[in-house]
LODOMI-29132 format. One record per residue (C-alpha): residue number from 1; x negated, y, z negated. Coordinates in steps of 0.05 Angstrom, whole numbers, plus 5000, padded with zeros to 4 digits. Layout:
BEGIN
<rec><nr>NUM</nr><c1>X</c1><c2>Y</c2><c3>Z</c3></rec>
...
This chain:
BEGIN
<rec><nr>1</nr><c1>7547</c1><c2>4189</c2><c3>4066</c3></rec>
<rec><nr>2</nr><c1>7484</c1><c2>4150</c2><c3>4054</c3></rec>
<rec><nr>3</nr><c1>7427</c1><c2>4202</c2><c3>4030</c3></rec>
<rec><nr>4</nr><c1>7373</c1><c2>4206</c2><c3>4082</c3></rec>
<rec><nr>5</nr><c1>7306</c1><c2>4173</c2><c3>4053</c3></rec>
<rec><nr>6</nr><c1>7252</c1><c2>4221</c2><c3>4035</c3></rec>
<rec><nr>7</nr><c1>7196</c1><c2>4245</c2><c3>4085</c3></rec>
<rec><nr>8</nr><c1>7130</c1><c2>4202</c2><c3>4087</c3></rec>
<rec><nr>9</nr><c1>7062</c1><c2>4222</c2><c3>4065</c3></rec>
<rec><nr>10</nr><c1>7024</c1><c2>4228</c2><c3>4123</c3></rec>
<rec><nr>11</nr><c1>6962</c1><c2>4244</c2><c3>4092</c3></rec>
<rec><nr>12</nr><c1>6929</c1><c2>4183</c2><c3>4091</c3></rec>
<rec><nr>13</nr><c1>6944</c1><c2>4175</c2><c3>4168</c3></rec>
<rec><nr>14</nr><c1>6909</c1><c2>4244</c2><c3>4181</c3></rec>
<rec><nr>15</nr><c1>6852</c1><c2>4223</c2><c3>4144</c3></rec>
<rec><nr>16</nr><c1>6843</c1><c2>4161</c2><c3>4184</c3></rec>
<rec><nr>17</nr><c1>6843</c1><c2>4205</c2><c3>4246</c3></rec>
<rec><nr>18</nr><c1>6797</c1><c2>4254</c2><c3>4216</c3></rec>
<rec><nr>19</nr><c1>6745</c1><c2>4192</c2><c3>4186</c3></rec>
<rec><nr>20</nr><c1>6750</c1><c2>4166</c2><c3>4264</c3></rec>
<rec><nr>21</nr><c1>6742</c1><c2>4243</c2><c3>4296</c3></rec>
<rec><nr>22</nr><c1>6808</c1><c2>4229</c2><c3>4338</c3></rec>
<rec><nr>23</nr><c1>6865</c1><c2>4284</c2><c3>4361</c3></rec>
<rec><nr>24</nr><c1>6934</c1><c2>4267</c2><c3>4376</c3></rec>
<rec><nr>25</nr><c1>6989</c1><c2>4293</c2><c3>4416</c3></rec>
<rec><nr>26</nr><c1>7068</c1><c2>4280</c2><c3>4406</c3></rec>
<rec><nr>27</nr><c1>7127</c1><c2>4276</c2><c3>4450</c3></rec>
<rec><nr>28</nr><c1>7190</c1><c2>4267</c2><c3>4418</c3></rec>
<rec><nr>29</nr><c1>7261</c1><c2>4253</c2><c3>4439</c3></rec>
<rec><nr>30</nr><c1>7303</c1><c2>4220</c2><c3>4389</c3></rec>
<rec><nr>31</nr><c1>7267</c1><c2>4250</c2><c3>4328</c3></rec>
<rec><nr>32</nr><c1>7272</c1><c2>4319</c2><c3>4352</c3></rec>
<rec><nr>33</nr><c1>7196</c1><c2>4342</c2><c3>4327</c3></rec>
<rec><nr>34</nr><c1>7204</c1><c2>4306</c2><c3>4260</c3></rec>
<rec><nr>35</nr><c1>7142</c1><c2>4266</c2><c3>4273</c3></rec>
<rec><nr>36</nr><c1>7101</c1><c2>4325</c2><c3>4282</c3></rec>
<rec><nr>37</nr><c1>7144</c1><c2>4362</c2><c3>4228</c3></rec>
<rec><nr>38</nr><c1>7122</c1><c2>4314</c2><c3>4166</c3></rec>
<rec><nr>39</nr><c1>7053</c1><c2>4312</c2><c3>4197</c3></rec>
<rec><nr>40</nr><c1>7044</c1><c2>4383</c2><c3>4184</c3></rec>
<rec><nr>41</nr><c1>7036</c1><c2>4389</c2><c3>4110</c3></rec>
<rec><nr>42</nr><c1>6977</c1><c2>4334</c2><c3>4110</c3></rec>
<rec><nr>43</nr><c1>6911</c1><c2>4372</c2><c3>4099</c3></rec>
<rec><nr>44</nr><c1>6863</c1><c2>4367</c2><c3>4159</c3></rec>
<rec><nr>45</nr><c1>6921</c1><c2>4363</c2><c3>4209</c3></rec>
<rec><nr>46</nr><c1>6890</c1><c2>4429</c2><c3>4246</c3></rec>
<rec><nr>47</nr><c1>6833</c1><c2>4385</c2><c3>4257</c3></rec>
<rec><nr>48</nr><c1>6882</c1><c2>4323</c2><c3>4294</c3></rec>
<rec><nr>49</nr><c1>6943</c1><c2>4346</c2><c3>4326</c3></rec>
<rec><nr>50</nr><c1>6931</c1><c2>4386</c2><c3>4386</c3></rec>
<rec><nr>51</nr><c1>7012</c1><c2>4394</c2><c3>4400</c3></rec>
<rec><nr>52</nr><c1>7077</c1><c2>4367</c2><c3>4398</c3></rec>
<rec><nr>53</nr><c1>7133</c1><c2>4375</c2><c3>4451</c3></rec>
<rec><nr>54</nr><c1>7206</c1><c2>4355</c2><c3>4443</c3></rec>
<rec><nr>55</nr><c1>7239</c1><c2>4336</c2><c3>4504</c3></rec>
<rec><nr>56</nr><c1>7311</c1><c2>4315</c2><c3>4482</c3></rec>
<rec><nr>57</nr><c1>7341</c1><c2>4325</c2><c3>4550</c3></rec>
<rec><nr>58</nr><c1>7324</c1><c2>4289</c2><c3>4608</c3></rec>
<rec><nr>59</nr><c1>7311</c1><c2>4355</c2><c3>4648</c3></rec>
<rec><nr>60</nr><c1>7256</c1><c2>4369</c2><c3>4591</c3></rec>
<rec><nr>61</nr><c1>7226</c1><c2>4299</c2><c3>4598</c3></rec>
<rec><nr>62</nr><c1>7230</c1><c2>4313</c2><c3>4678</c3></rec>
<rec><nr>63</nr><c1>7203</c1><c2>4382</c2><c3>4682</c3></rec>
<rec><nr>64</nr><c1>7148</c1><c2>4385</c2><c3>4616</c3></rec>
<rec><nr>65</nr><c1>7132</c1><c2>4304</c2><c3>4618</c3></rec>
<rec><nr>66</nr><c1>7134</c1><c2>4290</c2><c3>4694</c3></rec>
<rec><nr>67</nr><c1>7187</c1><c2>4234</c2><c3>4679</c3></rec>
<rec><nr>68</nr><c1>7211</c1><c2>4210</c2><c3>4753</c3></rec>
<rec><nr>69</nr><c1>7284</c1><c2>4216</c2><c3>4762</c3></rec>
<rec><nr>70</nr><c1>7293</c1><c2>4148</c2><c3>4793</c3></rec>
<rec><nr>71</nr><c1>7259</c1><c2>4122</c2><c3>4722</c3></rec>
<rec><nr>72</nr><c1>7317</c1><c2>4147</c2><c3>4685</c3></rec>
<rec><nr>73</nr><c1>7369</c1><c2>4136</c2><c3>4734</c3></rec>
<rec><nr>74</nr><c1>7343</c1><c2>4059</c2><c3>4740</c3></rec>
<rec><nr>75</nr><c1>7330</c1><c2>4049</c2><c3>4663</c3></rec>
<rec><nr>76</nr><c1>7357</c1><c2>4112</c2><c3>4629</c3></rec>
<rec><nr>77</nr><c1>7323</c1><c2>4164</c2><c3>4583</c3></rec>
<rec><nr>78</nr><c1>7323</c1><c2>4118</c2><c3>4528</c3></rec>
<rec><nr>79</nr><c1>7282</c1><c2>4061</c2><c3>4554</c3></rec>
<rec><nr>80</nr><c1>7211</c1><c2>4034</c2><c3>4551</c3></rec>
<rec><nr>81</nr><c1>7195</c1><c2>4059</c2><c3>4622</c3></rec>
<rec><nr>82</nr><c1>7220</c1><c2>4127</c2><c3>4608</c3></rec>
<rec><nr>83</nr><c1>7175</c1><c2>4126</c2><c3>4540</c3></rec>
<rec><nr>84</nr><c1>7114</c1><c2>4099</c2><c3>4581</c3></rec>
<rec><nr>85</nr><c1>7123</c1><c2>4154</c2><c3>4630</c3></rec>
<rec><nr>86</nr><c1>7133</c1><c2>4220</c2><c3>4571</c3></rec>
<rec><nr>87</nr><c1>7066</c1><c2>4191</c2><c3>4542</c3></rec>
<rec><nr>88</nr><c1>7026</c1><c2>4185</c2><c3>4605</c3></rec>
<rec><nr>89</nr><c1>7057</c1><c2>4260</c2><c3>4625</c3></rec>
<rec><nr>90</nr><c1>7031</c1><c2>4276</c2><c3>4556</c3></rec>
<rec><nr>91</nr><c1>6960</c1><c2>4254</c2><c3>4569</c3></rec>
<rec><nr>92</nr><c1>6957</c1><c2>4284</c2><c3>4634</c3></rec>
<rec><nr>93</nr><c1>6971</c1><c2>4355</c2><c3>4608</c3></rec>
<rec><nr>94</nr><c1>6929</c1><c2>4342</c2><c3>4542</c3></rec>
<rec><nr>95</nr><c1>6872</c1><c2>4300</c2><c3>4566</c3></rec>
<rec><nr>96</nr><c1>6830</c1><c2>4314</c2><c3>4511</c3></rec>
<rec><nr>97</nr><c1>6884</c1><c2>4285</c2><c3>4460</c3></rec>
<rec><nr>98</nr><c1>6856</c1><c2>4212</c2><c3>4440</c3></rec>
<rec><nr>99</nr><c1>6915</c1><c2>4194</c2><c3>4411</c3></rec>
<rec><nr>100</nr><c1>6978</c1><c2>4206</c2><c3>4453</c3></rec>
<rec><nr>101</nr><c1>7050</c1><c2>4179</c2><c3>4427</c3></rec>
<rec><nr>102</nr><c1>7124</c1><c2>4190</c2><c3>4459</c3></rec>
<rec><nr>103</nr><c1>7194</c1><c2>4174</c2><c3>4425</c3></rec>
<rec><nr>104</nr><c1>7259</c1><c2>4165</c2><c3>4450</c3></rec>
<rec><nr>105</nr><c1>7319</c1><c2>4121</c2><c3>4436</c3></rec>
<rec><nr>106</nr><c1>7392</c1><c2>4122</c2><c3>4413</c3></rec>
<rec><nr>107</nr><c1>7405</c1><c2>4152</c2><c3>4346</c3></rec>
<rec><nr>108</nr><c1>7475</c1><c2>4170</c2><c3>4357</c3></rec>
<rec><nr>109</nr><c1>7521</c1><c2>4139</c2><c3>4411</c3></rec>
<rec><nr>110</nr><c1>7527</c1><c2>4157</c2><c3>4486</c3></rec>
<rec><nr>111</nr><c1>7521</c1><c2>4128</c2><c3>4558</c3></rec>
<rec><nr>112</nr><c1>7457</c1><c2>4092</c2><c3>4552</c3></rec>
<rec><nr>113</nr><c1>7485</c1><c2>4050</c2><c3>4491</c3></rec>
<rec><nr>114</nr><c1>7503</c1><c2>3978</c2><c3>4518</c3></rec>
<rec><nr>115</nr><c1>7511</c1><c2>3909</c2><c3>4485</c3></rec>
<rec><nr>116</nr><c1>7434</c1><c2>3892</c2><c3>4495</c3></rec>
<rec><nr>117</nr><c1>7409</c1><c2>3967</c2><c3>4476</c3></rec>
<rec><nr>118</nr><c1>7460</c1><c2>3984</c2><c3>4422</c3></rec>
<rec><nr>119</nr><c1>7459</c1><c2>4053</c2><c3>4381</c3></rec>
<rec><nr>120</nr><c1>7391</c1><c2>4049</c2><c3>4339</c3></rec>
<rec><nr>121</nr><c1>7351</c1><c2>4027</c2><c3>4392</c3></rec>
<rec><nr>122</nr><c1>7284</c1><c2>4065</c2><c3>4389</c3></rec>
<rec><nr>123</nr><c1>7220</c1><c2>4056</c2><c3>4442</c3></rec>
<rec><nr>124</nr><c1>7156</c1><c2>4088</c2><c3>4426</c3></rec>
<rec><nr>125</nr><c1>7094</c1><c2>4080</c2><c3>4473</c3></rec>
<rec><nr>126</nr><c1>7023</c1><c2>4103</c2><c3>4436</c3></rec>
<rec><nr>127</nr><c1>6971</c1><c2>4114</c2><c3>4483</c3></rec>
<rec><nr>128</nr><c1>6902</c1><c2>4099</c2><c3>4461</c3></rec>
<rec><nr>129</nr><c1>6838</c1><c2>4083</c2><c3>4485</c3></rec>
<rec><nr>130</nr><c1>6860</c1><c2>4071</c2><c3>4553</c3></rec>
<rec><nr>131</nr><c1>6920</c1><c2>4029</c2><c3>4540</c3></rec>
<rec><nr>132</nr><c1>6990</c1><c2>4040</c2><c3>4530</c3></rec>
<rec><nr>133</nr><c1>7020</c1><c2>4002</c2><c3>4459</c3></rec>
<rec><nr>134</nr><c1>7095</c1><c2>3987</c2><c3>4474</c3></rec>
<rec><nr>135</nr><c1>7147</c1><c2>3979</c2><c3>4420</c3></rec>
<rec><nr>136</nr><c1>7220</c1><c2>3971</c2><c3>4419</c3></rec>
<rec><nr>137</nr><c1>7257</c1><c2>3965</c2><c3>4354</c3></rec>
<rec><nr>138</nr><c1>7323</c1><c2>3975</c2><c3>4320</c3></rec>
<rec><nr>139</nr><c1>7346</c1><c2>4011</c2><c3>4260</c3></rec>
<rec><nr>140</nr><c1>7410</c1><c2>4022</c2><c3>4223</c3></rec>
<rec><nr>141</nr><c1>7442</c1><c2>4078</c2><c3>4188</c3></rec>
<rec><nr>142</nr><c1>7460</c1><c2>4147</c2><c3>4202</c3></rec>
<rec><nr>143</nr><c1>7424</c1><c2>4191</c2><c3>4251</c3></rec>
<rec><nr>144</nr><c1>7382</c1><c2>4227</c2><c3>4206</c3></rec>
<rec><nr>145</nr><c1>7368</c1><c2>4164</c2><c3>4173</c3></rec>
<rec><nr>146</nr><c1>7346</c1><c2>4124</c2><c3>4240</c3></rec>
<rec><nr>147</nr><c1>7303</c1><c2>4183</c2><c3>4260</c3></rec>
<rec><nr>148</nr><c1>7263</c1><c2>4177</c2><c3>4186</c3></rec>
<rec><nr>149</nr><c1>7256</c1><c2>4100</c2><c3>4203</c3></rec>
<rec><nr>150</nr><c1>7230</c1><c2>4113</c2><c3>4272</c3></rec>
<rec><nr>151</nr><c1>7177</c1><c2>4170</c2><c3>4252</c3></rec>
<rec><nr>152</nr><c1>7154</c1><c2>4118</c2><c3>4196</c3></rec>
<rec><nr>153</nr><c1>7151</c1><c2>4069</c2><c3>4249</c3></rec>
<rec><nr>154</nr><c1>7102</c1><c2>4107</c2><c3>4284</c3></rec>
<rec><nr>155</nr><c1>7067</c1><c2>4127</c2><c3>4232</c3></rec>
<rec><nr>156</nr><c1>7058</c1><c2>4052</c2><c3>4212</c3></rec>
<rec><nr>157</nr><c1>7040</c1><c2>4030</c2><c3>4285</c3></rec>
<rec><nr>158</nr><c1>6984</c1><c2>4088</c2><c3>4291</c3></rec>
<rec><nr>159</nr><c1>6955</c1><c2>4063</c2><c3>4224</c3></rec>
<rec><nr>160</nr><c1>6950</c1><c2>3994</c2><c3>4247</c3></rec>
<rec><nr>161</nr><c1>6923</c1><c2>4013</c2><c3>4313</c3></rec>
<rec><nr>162</nr><c1>6875</c1><c2>4060</c2><c3>4295</c3></rec>
<rec><nr>163</nr><c1>6849</c1><c2>4011</c2><c3>4235</c3></rec>
<rec><nr>164</nr><c1>6840</c1><c2>3956</c2><c3>4294</c3></rec>
<rec><nr>165</nr><c1>6813</c1><c2>4004</c2><c3>4340</c3></rec>
<rec><nr>166</nr><c1>6757</c1><c2>4028</c2><c3>4300</c3></rec>
<rec><nr>167</nr><c1>6718</c1><c2>3967</c2><c3>4286</c3></rec>
<rec><nr>168</nr><c1>6720</c1><c2>3947</c2><c3>4349</c3></rec>
<rec><nr>169</nr><c1>6695</c1><c2>4012</c2><c3>4378</c3></rec>
<rec><nr>170</nr><c1>6629</c1><c2>4015</c2><c3>4326</c3></rec>
<rec><nr>171</nr><c1>6620</c1><c2>3936</c2><c3>4349</c3></rec>
<rec><nr>172</nr><c1>6604</c1><c2>3963</c2><c3>4423</c3></rec>
<rec><nr>173</nr><c1>6566</c1><c2>4028</c2><c3>4409</c3></rec>
């Protein structure tokens, strides 16, 4: 069995949130709360993280985040469309969150796996500055390794988006 990579140090990311005075909310499916758990040890996280919800099952996605059953029927629970509805549902419940992130995907075999969406396919939606940034990627390895890769992917894209967003905001202020 391949060892799971060590958890990421999220302190630099949390410092970015603190520097820009931004808050964060998470809706996690395939990562099962890993993103929030790895953010927790970072200094200042209590000023950044408003909350996190694990919506692993379809019913949780629908009841807690308002994902439309038709979206899941048409595209599956592991799709960009579902992830977009997850992130917007999260934003509706926590509108004071400056940044909302939703993630879902296939970290193991299941009925949503297809040749064009194989195991390892992960979807991420990041809602920031009134815009959804959509990401589709593919990871390899065991389920734990893929969850860690998904978490690292989210941390990297949050860092990139915050770094790009803030200079633009400064110019408009």
